[in-house]
C-alpha positions in Angstrom: -1.5 18.0 -30.5 -3.8 15.1 -29.9 -7.4 15.3 -28.7 -6.4 13.7 -25.4 -4.0 16.4 -24.4 -5.5 19.6 -25.8 -7.3 20.6 -22.6 -4.1 20.5 -20.5 -3.4 23.7 -18.7 -0.4 22.3 -17.0 1.8 19.3 -17.4 0.8 16.4 -15.2 3.8 14.3 -13.9 2.4 10.9 -12.7 5.6 10.3 -10.7 5.2 13.5 -8.6 2.9 12.8 -5.6 4.0 15.8 -3.5 0.7 17.7 -3.8 -1.5 16.1 -6.5 -5.0 16.8 -5.2 -5.7 20.1 -7.1 -4.4 18.5 -10.3 -6.6 15.4 -9.8 -9.6 17.6 -9.2 -8.9 19.5 -12.5 -8.5 16.2 -14.3 -11.8 14.8 -12.9 -13.6 17.9 -14.2 -11.8 18.5 -17.5 -10.3 15.2 -18.7 -11.4 12.3 -16.5 -9.9 9.7 -18.9 -6.9 10.8 -21.0 -3.6 9.5 -22.3 -0.4 10.7 -20.6 2.0 11.8 -23.4 5.1 11.0 -21.3 4.4 7.4 -20.4 1.6 6.4 -22.8 -0.6 5.4 -19.8 -4.3 6.1 -19.9 -5.1 8.0 -16.7 -8.5 7.3 -15.0 -9.5 9.7 -12.3 -13.3 9.4 -11.5 -14.6 7.0 -8.8 -17.1 5.2 -11.0 -14.6 4.7 -13.8 -11.8 3.4 -11.4 -14.4 1.0 -9.8 -15.5 -0.2 -13.2 -12.0 -1.0 -14.4 -11.2 -2.9 -11.1 -14.5 -4.8 -11.4 -13.9 -6.0 -15.0 -10.9 -8.3 -14.7 -11.8 -10.0 -18.0 -11.3 -6.8 -20.0 -8.7 -5.1 -17.8 -5.9 -7.5 -16.9 -3.8 -7.1 -13.7 -0.8 -8.7 -15.4 1.1 -5.4 -15.4 0.2 -4.5 -11.8 3.7 -5.4 -10.6 5.7 -4.8 -13.8 8.6 -2.3 -13.5 7.5 1.1 -14.8 10.8 1.1 -16.8 11.3 -2.5 -18.1 14.3 -4.2 -16.6 17.4 -3.8 -18.7 19.0 -6.9 -20.2 21.9 -7.2 -17.7 19.3 -6.9 -14.8 17.2 -9.6 -16.5 20.2 -11.9 -16.7 21.1 -11.3 -13.0 17.5 -12.3 -12.1 17.5 -15.3 -14.4 20.9 -16.6 -13.2 19.6 -16.1 -9.6 16.5 -18.3 -10.2 14.1 -15.5 -9.8 10.8 -16.7 -11.1 8.1 -14.7 -9.3 6.6 -11.3 -9.9 3.5 -11.5 -7.9 1.8 -13.7 -5.3 -1.8 -12.5 -6.0 -2.1 -8.9 -7.3 -1.0 -9.7 -10.9 -2.7 -13.1 -11.2 -6.1 -13.7 -12.8 -8.7 -16.4 -12.3 -8.8 -19.4 -12.2 -5.2 -19.3 -10.8 -5.9 -16.2 -8.6 -9.1 -17.7 -7.2 -7.4 -21.0 -6.3 -4.4 -19.4 -4.6 -6.4 -16.6 -2.9 -8.8 -19.0 -1.3 -6.0 -20.9 0.3 -4.2 -17.8 1.4 -7.4 -16.3 2.8 -8.0 -19.3 5.0 -4.6 -18.7 6.6 -5.1 -14.9 6.7 -8.4 -14.8 8.5 -9.8 -13.6 11.9 -8.3 -16.5 13.9 -4.8 -15.6 12.9 -5.4 -11.8 13.5 -7.0 -12.5 16.9 -3.9 -14.5 17.9 -1.6 -11.7 16.9 -3.5 -8.8 18.6 -1.6 -9.0 21.9 1.7 -9.0 20.0 0.6 -5.8 18.2 -0.1 -4.1 21.5 3.3 -5.1 22.9 5.1 -3.8 19.8 3.2 -0.5 19.8 3.7 -0.1 23.5 7.5 -0.6 23.2 7.9 2.0 20.4 5.7 4.6 22.0 7.5 4.2 25.4 10.8 4.7 23.5 9.6 8.0 21.9 8.0 9.2 25.1 11.5 9.2 26.7 12.7 11.4 23.8 9.9 14.0 23.9 10.0 14.6 20.2 10.8 12.4 17.2 10.5 11.7 13.5 7.3 9.6 13.8 7.9 8.1 10.3 11.4 6.8 11.1 11.1 6.1 14.8 7.6 4.4 14.9 5.7 4.0 11.6 8.7 2.5 9.8 9.2 -0.5 12.1 6.0 -1.2 13.8 3.9 -2.7 10.9 7.0 -4.6 9.7 7.4 -6.2 13.2 3.7 -7.1 13.3 3.7 -8.6 9.9 6.9 -10.5 10.4 5.6 -11.9 13.6 2.5 -13.1 11.6 4.9 -14.5 8.9 7.3 -16.1 11.3 10.3 -13.9 10.4 12.9 -13.7 13.2 13.5 -10.1 14.5 17.1 -10.2 13.4 16.0 -10.6 9.7 13.7 -7.5 9.9 16.2 -4.9 8.5 17.1 -7.2 5.6 13.5 -7.8 4.6 12.6 -4.1 5.0 15.5 -3.2 2.7 14.4 -5.8 0.1 10.8 -4.3 0.3 12.1 -0.8 -0.3 14.2 -2.0 -3.2 11.2 -3.7 -4.7 9.1 -0.6 -4.5 11.6 1.6 -6.2 12.3 -1.0 -8.9 8.6 -1.5 -9.7 7.1 1.9 -9.3 10.0 4.3 -9.7 11.8 5.7 -12.7 15.3 4.1 -12.7 18.3 4.1 -15.1 19.8 0.8 -16.2 22.7 1.2 -13.7 20.3 1.9 -10.8 18.4 -1.3 -11.6 21.3 -3.7 -11.3 21.9 -3.7 -7.5 18.2 -3.9 -7.0 17.9 -6.9 -9.4 20.4 -8.7 -7.1 18.3 -7.8 -4.1 15.2 -9.3 -5.7 17.1 -12.6 -6.2 18.0 -12.6 -2.5 14.5 -11.8 -1.5 13.0 -14.6 -3.6 15.5 -17.1 -2.3 14.6 -16.1 1.3 10.9 -16.6 0.6 11.5 -20.1 -0.8 13.8 -20.9 2.1 11.0 -20.0 4.6 8.6 -22.4 3.0 11.2 -25.2 3.0 12.0 -24.4 6.7 8.3 -24.7 7.7 8.1 -28.1 6.1 11.0 -29.2 8.4 10.0 -27.3 11.5 6.4 -26.0 11.7 5.7 -22.8 13.7 2.6 -20.8 14.7 2.5 -18.5 11.6 1.1 -17.9 8.2 3.6 -20.0 6.1 3.0 -23.0 8.4 -0.7 -22.6 7.9 -0.2 -22.6 4.1 2.2 -25.6 4.2 -0.2 -27.5 6.4 -3.1 -26.7 4.0 -1.0 -28.0 1.2 -0.2 -31.2 3.2 -4.0 -31.6 3.8 -4.6 -31.6 0.0 -4.9 -27.9 -0.9 -3.9 -27.3 -4.5 -0.9 -25.0 -4.1 2.8 -25.5 -5.0 5.8 -24.5 -2.8 6.7 -21.7 -5.2 3.1 -20.4 -5.1 3.3 -20.3 -1.3 6.6 -18.5 -1.6 5.1 -16.1 -4.1 2.3 -15.2 -1.6 5.0 -14.6 1.0 7.0 -12.5 -1.5 3.9 -10.3 -2.0 2.6 -10.1 1.6 6.0 -9.5 3.1 6.1 -6.4 0.9 2.5 -5.2 0.7 1.6 -5.9 4.3 3.8 -3.3 6.0 5.0 -0.6 3.5 1.4 0.4 3.1 0.6 0.4 6.9 3.8 2.4 7.6 2.6 5.0 5.1 -1.0 5.0 6.4 0.3 5.7 10.0 2.6 8.5 8.8 0.0 10.2 6.6 -2.6 9.9 9.3 -0.4 11.8 11.8 0.2 14.6 9.2 -3.5 14.7 8.5 -4.7 14.7 12.1 -2.2 17.2 13.2 -3.5 19.7 10.6 -7.1 18.9 11.5 -6.9 19.5 15.2 -10.6 19.3 15.8 -10.7 15.7 14.6 -7.6 14.8 16.7 -9.2 16.4 19.8 -12.5 14.6 19.1 -10.7 11.2 19.0 -8.7 12.0 22.2 -12.0 12.7 23.9 -13.9 9.7 22.4 -11.9 6.7 21.2 -15.1 5.1 19.8 -14.6 7.4 16.8 -11.5 5.5 15.8 -13.1 3.1 13.3 -14.9 6.0 11.5 -11.7 8.1 11.5 -9.8 5.2 10.1 -12.1 5.0 7.1 -11.9 8.8 6.5 -8.1 8.7 6.7 -8.1 5.9 4.2 -10.3 8.0 1.9 -8.6 11.3 2.4 -4.9 10.4 2.5 -4.3 6.7 1.5 -1.0 5.0 1.2 -1.6 3.8 -2.3 -3.0 6.4 -4.6 -2.9 4.6 -7.9 -2.8 1.1 -9.4 -2.4 -0.4 -12.9 -4.2 -2.5 -15.4 -3.9 -3.4 -19.1 -6.7 -3.5 -21.7 -6.8 -7.1 -23.1 -9.2 -6.0 -25.9 -10.4 -2.7 -27.4 -12.4 -1.2 -24.6 -14.1 1.9 -23.3 -13.7 3.8 -20.0 -16.0 6.7 -19.2 -17.0 7.0 -22.9 -13.3 7.2 -24.1 -12.0 4.5 -26.5 -9.1 2.5 -25.1 -7.1 0.4 -27.6 -6.2 -3.2 -26.9 -2.8 -3.5 -25.1 -3.1 0.0 -23.5 -1.6 0.5 -20.0 -4.1 2.1 -17.6 -3.3 4.0 -14.4 -6.4 4.2 -12.1 -6.0 7.0 -9.6 -7.9 5.8 -6.5 -6.7 8.8 -4.6 -8.6 11.0 -7.0 -11.7 8.7 -7.0 -11.7 9.1 -3.2 -12.3 12.8 -3.7 -15.0 12.6 -6.4 -18.0 14.9 -5.7 -20.2 12.3 -7.4 -19.7 10.1 -4.4 -18.5 12.2 -1.5 -20.0 15.5 -0.4 -17.4 18.3 0.1 -14.6 15.7 -0.6 -11.7 18.0 0.0 -12.7 18.4 3.6 -11.5 15.9 6.2 -14.5 14.8 8.2 -14.3 11.9 10.6 -18.1 11.9 10.9 -18.5 11.3 7.2 -21.2 8.6 6.8 -20.0 7.0 3.5 -16.2 7.3 4.0 -15.9 3.5 3.6 -16.8 3.8 -0.1 -13.2 4.8 -0.7 -11.2 2.8 -3.2 -7.9 2.6 -1.1 -8.0 -1.2 -0.8 -8.9 -1.7 -4.4 -12.2 -3.2 -5.5 -13.4 -6.6 -6.9 -11.5 -9.8 -6.9 -8.2 -8.2 -6.0 -9.5 -6.3 -2.9 -6.7 -6.2 -0.4 -6.4 -9.5 1.4 -4.9 -7.8 4.5 -7.4 -5.0 5.0 -8.6 -6.3 8.4 -5.0 -6.5 9.7 -4.2 -3.0 8.5 -7.3 -1.5 10.1 -6.7 -3.4 13.4 -3.0 -2.3 13.6 -3.9 1.3 12.7 -6.7 1.4 15.2 -4.4 0.2 18.1 -1.8 2.8 17.1 -4.3 5.6 16.9 -5.9 4.6 20.3 -2.5 4.6 22.0 -1.2 7.8 20.4 -4.4 9.8 21.4 -4.3 8.3 24.9 -0.6 9.0 25.6 0.1 12.1 23.6 -3.1 14.2 23.3 -1.0 17.4 23.0 1.2 16.1 20.2 1.8 18.5 17.3 3.9 18.7 14.1 7.2 20.6 14.5 7.0 23.8 12.5 8.9 24.6 9.3 9.2 21.1 7.9 9.6 20.6 4.2 7.9 17.2 3.8 8.9 15.5 0.5 7.2 12.5 -1.0 8.8 9.4 -2.7 9.0 9.9 -6.5 6.9 7.0 -7.9 3.4 6.4 -9.4 1.6 4.5 -6.5 2.8 5.0 -3.0 2.4 8.4 -1.3 5.3 8.1 1.2 6.5 11.2 3.2 10.2 11.4 3.9 9.7 12.6 7.5 7.0 13.4 10.1 8.7 15.4 12.8 6.5 15.7 15.9 6.7 17.3 19.4 4.9 14.8 21.6 3.6 17.7 23.8 4.6 16.1 27.1 5.6 19.4 28.6 2.1 20.8 27.8 0.5 17.9 29.6 2.4 18.4 32.9 
């Protein structure tokens, strides 16, 4: 038995995100940095250590951030090669100077001006979906609202026609499972084909905007390129490939997890219903307490040290931001959900350093509008009793399979 695993009182399964908090707490206290015997990954659980790894991109490369947890089988590789698939990341797995160059151009197209222009569209989309569930009286909030709304917002921003939404959503789900799940060779093959289709679609979008400009993100990127910005068509398509995925799956999960959290912390919900000015602070606390993405990956480029533990060159590292967000060294009484917490925004849920989430403003804006409308329209909303909520089996995304709610409209009458 190695030094790294001798303290274990129970096996830790990094793919099981159903109720990880007690285990994370134990790891922070007993073994804040250790090597997982099943996967070989070095697990990092404390806030300061996670932040330090994020911050040192020279030592800890992001080149494995989007790599499949189980390497793609040979047949799958061939499918992707034959299909002309050449991208694995728009930004999150790139490093400077390439990352700096592409991010700067993407950020100019992904700034406040673009978000301001889309705010009325967000309000229309949210209104449409909440009106639909109001007529039902009860619903699976995850499927009926949270699943579609962020996708429609993002796709409006990206210039994706509504009729393509189910297809792009399906590609995004396939990509999540392929990258962060634990698949057999057979299970990988249909998903490899979907990635080929997804990549062809992104490249097609860039070509289409060169022919017919629109009022959207790819047009902004293509016009920046035409004005002399140093970015290739495939790099623009690569940013689309990443943003079309990252920009809605995460917000879907944030909305779903927020409803679960607020329904079980009734005082917080009632406080927001009474005073919507609490929404920005509540948003930060939800991001801290129950984030969409609980862990992210890096690879040691050289022999290194994390939290006093030696990490050999080439080691894969799993930083558990969800654990860092509940570290007593940073947050007082961290297992308590408190929308009045003064330092909630020190959470690590958007990452840290050069790869800090490019869409954080959009996520907060969308979520804020959703929370405002939910608390205004359905103040008596509650979870339906007796649900068995399961979470997607993977290392990074804490996605519930359902959020069954009673909107409480009878109680309001």
